[in-house]
N, C-alpha and C positions, 0 to 999 in steps of 0.2 A: 310338465308331468308332476304328479304328486310324489313327494319324497317319503321315506320311511320316518316313523315317529316312535318315540318311547313314551310309555305310560308314566305319569308322575307317581311318586310315592304318596300314599301307601297302597295305591292300586296294584293288584296282581294281574298278570297277563291271564286272559280268560282260558287259554289253552294249557297253562301250567297246572300241575296237579293241585296246588293250593287255590287256584282260581276257578277250577272247573265246577266246584260245588255252588258257587254264586258268581257267575260271570257278568251279571247285569250292571254293577257299578262301572266296570271297565267298558262294557258296551256303550253305556250312556256317555262316558267321556269321549270315546271314539266317535260317536255320532255327532257330538258337538264340535270336536276339534280336528278330526281326521276321518270323515265318513268313507273316504276311498283312499287307501294307503297301502304301501308295501310293508309287510310285517316281517321283521327280522327273525322273530321266534320261529315261525313256520315256513318262512321263505315264500309265502303266498301273499296275494293282494286281498285284503279284507274289505268288504263292502257292507256297511252296517245301517245305512239309511233306508227307509222303506221305499222311497221313490227310486233310489238307485238299484235296490234289490229287485223291485218289480220290473224295472226296465231291463236289467241284466237277464232275468229269467225269460223274458219275452224276445230277446234279441238273438237272431240267428248267428250273429258274429261271435257268440259265446258257445263253444262246443261242449256238450255234455259227454260225448264219446271221449274226447281228449281229456276232459276233466277226470273221468274214471281211470284212464290209463296213467294219469299223473299222480295216482295215489302214492302214499308213502310206503306201500308194500309192493312186492314184485310179482304178485299173482294177478292173473287176468280173470275178470268176471265173465260169466256166461253171456252169450249174446242175448240181449233183451232190450226193452225200451230204454232202460237206464244207460246202456252202453252204446247207444246209437243216436245219430242225428237224422233229421229228415233228409232224404225220403225214406230211408230204411226204418226210421222210428215210426213213421205213419203206417208202413206196411206191417209192422209187428203189433202196433197198438190196436188196429182195427179188429183182428181176431182176439186180441186180449180182452176186448169187450165181452166176448162169450163167457169169460170167467167172472168179470167184475162189472159189466155194463148193466144198464137199467133192466133189461129183460131177464138177465141172470139173477139179479137181486129180487125181482118180483117173483121169480120161480121158487125162491127159498125163503121169502119173507115170513110166512107162517111158521116155518121150521125154526127160523132164527128167534122168533118170539118165544117158542117153546124152549129153545136152548137157554135163553136168558133166565127163564123161570127154573129150569133144571139146575143151573149154576147157583141161583139164589137159594134153592132148596138145599143144595149141598153145603152152602155157606152156613145156613141155619143149623143143619144137622151136625156140623163140625164142632160147634160150641167153642168156649174159650174166647180168645181174641184172634180171629183169623186175620191173615195179612192181605191187604188190598191187592197186592200184585200176585203173590203166589197162590192165594186161595180164591181170588175173584177174577183179576185180570187175565191170568194165565189160563185157567180152565175156560173162561169165556172165549179167548182168542182161539184156543184149540177147538172148541165147539163150533165157532163160526167157520174156521177153515175146514173142519171136518165136514160141515154141511156143504160147503162149496165144492169140496173134493169128493164127496160121496163116500167118506170113510165111515165104516161101522164103529160104534162105540168101543168095541174091543181093540181097535187100532189107535185110539186116542193117546194112550200112554206112550206107544212107540213113536208116534208122530211128534208128541210134545218133546221127547228126548232129542230127536233129530233136529227139530226146529230150534230148540234152545242152543244146541251145540253149534249149529250153522249160523246162528245170529251173531256170533263173534265177527262175522264178515261185515257187519254194519259199521264197525269202527275202522276207518282207514289208517289209524295210527296205533293199532293194537300191537303189543310187543311181539317179536318174531316167533317165539314158541307158541303163544296164543294164536297168532295168525296161522301158523302151520296146522294147529289142531282145527281151526276153522275151515281151512281148505279141505282137510280130510272129511270133516262133517258135512260140508256142502256137497262133496262128491257122493257121500252116503245118502244124503237127502235126495239128490237127483236120481240115483239108482232106485231108491224106494218109490219115488213118485212115478218113475218110468214103469216099474213093475205093477204099481197100482193101476195106472192108466191102461196098461195092457190087460190086466185082469177085468177091468170094467168092459173093455171092448170084447173080450172073449165071452163074457156073460150077456153081451148085447145090451148093456145098460147105458142108455143115453139120457138119463134123467138129471144127472148132476151137471153143473156148469163145467167141471173139469172134463167130463166125458165129451161135452160139446166142443170144448177147445181141442181136445186130443183128436177128435174126428175131423177137424177142419183141414181141408186140403191146401190151404194157402201157406202153411208153415212146414218147414223141414222138422224132423223129429227133435233135433237139438235146439231149434228155435222155440218149439213148444215147451220143452223142458226148461229152457232159460226163462221163459215167462212164468212158469210155475215156481221155479226157484226164487225168482225176484219177488213174486207174490208172498212167499213164505218169509224169506230173509228180510224183505223190506216192509212186511205187513204184520207178521205174527207178533213179534216182540213189541214193536211200536204200539200195536193195539193194546197189548197187555199193560204196557207202561202208561198209556193214556189214561187208563182207569185210575191207577194210583195217583198220577200227577194231577188229574182232575179233582179227585176227592180231597187232596191236600188243600185245594183252594175252595172247594164247595162246602165242605163240612162246617167251617166256621160261620157260614151264613145262617141267618135266623129262620124260624119256622115258616114265615110267610113265603120266602123264596123256595123252601123245600116243598111246601104244599102246592105252589104254583107249578113247579117242575113235575110233580106227581100228577097234576090234573090238567095241564095245558100242554099238549104235544108241541105246538109251535114255540112256546116259551122254552121248553126243554131243548129243542133244536138250537134256539138262539143262545141259550146258556152253554150248550156243548161247544159251540163255535168259540165262545169266549174262553172256555177252559183250554181249548186247543191253542188259542192265541197266546195265553199266558205261559204255557209250559209245553211246547211242542216237543215230542220225543226226538224228532230229527231236526237238529238245530241249524244245519247248513246245507247248501247245495254247491257242488264243485263244478267249475267250468274252466275252459282255457280260451282266452281271447285270440281269435284268428287274425285280427287286425287291431290297430289302435282304436279305442272307443272312448268317447266322452260320455261320462255318466253324470247325473246330478251329484255334485260334490267332488268330482275329480276325473282325471283321464287315466285309463289303464293302457299299457303298451301292448303291441302285438306279441303274442306268445306268453302273456302273463297267465300264471296259474291263479285263479280267482275263487274265493269263497263268498257266496251270497250268504251272509249271516242272518238267517231267518229269525233266530231267537232275538236278535237285536232289532231287526226291522219290525217285528211284531209288538215292540214296546217303544216305538218311535213317537215321542210326544208331539211331533209335527202332524201326526195322523190320528193318534189315539189320545183322547183326553183322559187324564188319570191313568197313564199307561201301565203302572205297576199295581193297579187295583182291579179286582173282579167287578165288572159291571154286567150282571146277568142278562140284562135286556139291551146290551149294546147293539145299536144298529145305526148306520151300516157298520160292518165289521170286515174291512178288507184285509184280514190277516193272510199271511203267506205260509201257514203251517202245511198246506198241501202243495206248495210251490205256485207256479204260474206259467203261462205260456204252453208250448207244445208238450212239456214234461209234467204238466199238472197231474197230480197223483191219481192214477186210475182207480185206486181204492177209496177215494174221498167220499163217494156216495155210500159205500159200505159203512165207513166209520160214522157218517152222518145219519145212518139208519140205526146202527147198533148202539152207539153211545147214548143218544137221548132215550132210547127204549130201556137201556140198562139203568140209567139214572132215575127215570120215572118209576120203574118197578122196584128198584132198590129202596127208594125213599118212601114208597107206598108200604112195602113190607116192614121196613125198619125206620119209622119216622124219628126215632131217637138215636139214630146212628151217630157215633162220635169217633174221632180219630184219637191219636195218642196225646197224652198230656205234654210230653217232652217235644221240643221242636224237632221235626224230622230232618234228616240230612240226605244229600244226594251223593250217589256214587261218583268217584273221581274219574269217570269215563267221559269221553267226548260224545260218542254216539252209542246208544241212545241216551238221552237225558232221562235218568231214572233214579228213583228213591232207593235207599239202602233197604228200607223196610217201612211199612205203614200199617201197624196193627189197628184193627177196628173193634170197637165195642158196639155190639148190635142193638142192645136194648130189647124191649119186648117186640115181638112180631105181631103187628095189627092185622095184616092181611096175608096169610100164608100162601094162598094160591090165587093171585090175580089172574083174571081171564081177559081183560081188555087193556090196551095200551097203545102207545104211538106206533 
């Protein structure tokens, strides 16, 4: 059995407040010296190698349901794909496709492109130095979920406030007072979504993906609402943070890369995947081993609380050449930002549709876009991985109203 290890000086534990802003040096040391080990700081087993994380996420002997119950907080999450294992997981995931599956995304594709343009027009109208998260990522995430949920624009501000407050629940180690506020906010969000779904049904509106999910008879009402809550808590803020995290890496690139993103949809998609690899907003996945399991790099015992450290696996030099560098045309790119196995993120197709479209249109409208002069910093939070701020300098707008895009 793999034993506990201690990081050497001067490395700081990646979960300690001082280590959260830049955990990658510690992750690299752990990949080299203890890719599967018991961590005294968290009391969990940390898995940092790509092969081990990929194997863990695909192995039915690692329970996601138990992993969520073993959080550092005493609250229980709503029933959803996140909190269940097969076969219940499969039963919930199938109707979840009505909200985020291929047919649902095709039904709103044109509207999502319009939403991107609307958000960019608002960015241009704001003037000054808008923030990549607050003025670009957040309104984009709200517009995307508003489109999926059939929310009128007048409801976007209310939804944003509820989603922001409920997103505290992303962090399994949030302080008690903050966690309590998150529980109340999650309950308020659920009531809001329930009322909205009922209003859609009363109007006979079946056009939005949310309406299709709410009308599906395979789910109990609380299960349907659990899926909606998971979509918001697990998707709204991560999508907003992905924009800022991605621009942090992308904006230092030269004009050739920018022009190619603006003009080549396939390259834009490849580059978006690389940005997700480098700075995934959700850096871990929690599991509990239901029996002793041998992983590449070590064995975990039965009953072990395990974290697949996706942020570390995505920079494993055994898999990714120049792992700490942006390679916009990296292929193949087997990153684990969306997880793997049965719990592969249901919103992956949505992100892969929205993020490349945003990048292409953003760089078309603002080819001279720049980030801040000073090095940006990350919040000392575990989940999500997010910047404190990222002010943008737009430069001249060369194409105010693009009409074509990926």
